[in-house]
N, C-alpha and C positions, 0 to 999 in steps of 0.2 A: 515227418516227425523228426528225423535226424537233423534237419536244418534248425529246429527249435531246441534240440537237446543233443548237441554234437559230441558230448563226452559220454553219452550212454551207449555203450557198445551193443546192448541188446536190441536197440532199434534198427541196427543194420542187418539183423538176421532175417526178419520177416517184414520188410518195409512196405510191402504192397497191401497189407491187410488192414491198415489204419492210416488216417491222415488228419492233419490239423486244418481247420477252417477259420480264417480271419484271426489267426494267432490266439484264439480263445476257446475254440470248440474242438474236442477230439472226437472224431467219428469212427466208429468201429463196425463197419458193415460185414455181413456174411457174404463172401465172394465165391463160395463153392456149395454144391448141393450137400445136404445133410440128411441122415436117416430121419424118418418121421418121428421116431421115439426119442430123439436127442433134443433136450430142452435147454442145454447150455453150451457155450463155447468160450474159449479163452482169448483174452486180449491183453496185450502188455501196456501198462501205464507207467510213464516216467515219474520221477520223484515229484512229489507235491500232493495236493488234495484236489479231487475231481468230483464235481456234483453232477448227478444224472439229470438231464434236462426233461426226461419223462417222469421222474419221481424225485422231487427236490429234497426229500429226506434221505435218499440213498447217496451216501458219500463214500468215495473210494479214497482211503487214507494211505498214501505212499510216501509219507514224510521221511521215513527211514531209508528210502531208496526205492527204485523202480521194482515192480513185481507184476506177475501174471494174475489176472482176476477172471473168475468165471462170470460171464454175462448171460442173461436169460434171453432165449430166442423169443421174439414176439413180433407183432405186426408193425412196430415202430423200430427204425434203425437206432441202435444204441449210440447216444452222443452225450458227452460230458463236458461241462464247463470247467476251465482251468481256474484254480485259486487265484484271486486277485483280478480276474477279468470281469468286465461289465459288458452286457449286451442288452439291447432293448428287448423286452419280452412281453 
């Protein structure tokens, strides 16, 4: 992520927990075991708008600057499309 957003210092703190795919998709996997009752986890989103690929009406708006967002734990890995990017779907 920090290669795509080199001026965002927050991306250097926990760089192993998320990554970009094809310069368009931010993937936020769960890399550690979580308690069964935990239904959300946090992921950092850099500045911009991000659309969830599993629910296209779910938009993460970080236009004012990067922020941590609570993501829901589910059977599908959370992935978000970067604003302005186009992928065949």
